C-alpha angles and dihedrals in degrees: 000000000000115000089225096078116090116243140209128195112208127195116203087026096147096082148354119015093357093055093048093050090047091052093046096049091043089057088052090059098258125141107243128207110201114201125181145127089243100079098178093050091046090057089051088055089050090054088063091060126076113272115273093017101095144054130198124220132184107231137166100189091214090060111083094190090057089051091056093050095044094048094049089051091048093047090057095043095047096050094254103303138106112188094170135021108198108199096196108137112116145144132208140196131167142202140109112311095239089059096044116115114235092225090058091047093050093047093049093051091045096051102034099041114011089043090059092049089049090051095051095045097045094042096047097098092049094048093045093057092051113078117241094001124173140209114214116193126192108230120158144230084258085068089065097059125000115261119218114237087021096065100133093041090049091050092054090051092049086053092052089049091054093045090053093052092047095048094046087065099032097051098043092096088062094050093253122133124198127211138168137211114220107189129177118222111327124195102249134137090275091069091049091069121100110230121227114278092019137102093200132077119244089254092052092049092051095045091048088055091051096254119148116245112190127204115258090236091080093066099072095060090042091056091046092051092046096056093043096044137075099236116104092210126039114201109213118209133358096284094057092048093049091047092052091050093048094046090056102039107020108028095152093052091045091054090056092046092052089053090051091049091055091051091050093050092049090047092049091050095048 
C-alpha cells in the first residue's frame, strides 16, 4: 500500500470493540492492522475493510516475541508508519475475590495490564518515527470507581488509566500522545454469555438491574474523537460520564449507589 495513508494497529481486533474500531477507521481510509489470537475471526474483521487496506497478525499480547513479529509485519504492510497503536485486547471475569481462581487472576492481569505495557514498549520505535502518533488504550468505566464482584478487572483498568496518564507526559518529547477510552457496558459477545449458576445472559442481568448497555457502534466515533482530541480520557456512554462526575464531586453518595447496584444485580440474577 502507499505509505501516505494513515495506519492503526489494533489488538483484540477480531471481535467486539476492536472489530468496530477497525471497521470505522477502514471506512475513513486508514490502513488497519488487525491483531488477535483468533485468526479466523480476525480475517472476518479484515473482510469488512476495503481491499488492500488491512493486514492480519496472530498476537497473544502477553507474548513479547509475537509482538516483535507482528509489528515488523505491520511496518512493512503499512508502508512504514504507525499513526495509532490501539491497545484494546482484554479479558474479564467476575465474582467474589475469595472464590476467584488464581489462574484467572494471573491471566487477567497479564492480558489487561502487562499486555498494554508490552504494546507500548514494543511499538515505541514505530510510533516515534511517525509524526504526531498516538497510543489509545482501552480502560473502562470500572477504572473510574471500583466495581464490586469485578475487583481484579477493575484494578487492571485503573492500572491502564494510570499508565495512560504517565505515558502522555513521558512520551511527549518523542511526539507521541497517549489517550484512553473508558466505556461503560457495551453490547459485545462477552455480555451474551450466561454466567455460572444463572439462566440469564450478562446483558439481561444488567438490564434487569437498570444498568445501561450501549450498542457497540458508538465505539468507533469515540475512538476517533479520542485520538483527535486533547482529553486524556474519553468517557464513552452516559453511565461512564455520570460515574466520572460522581466520583469527583459526590464520592460518598457514589459509594452508596455502587453498593445498591450490586444488590440489584444479585437480586436480578437470583
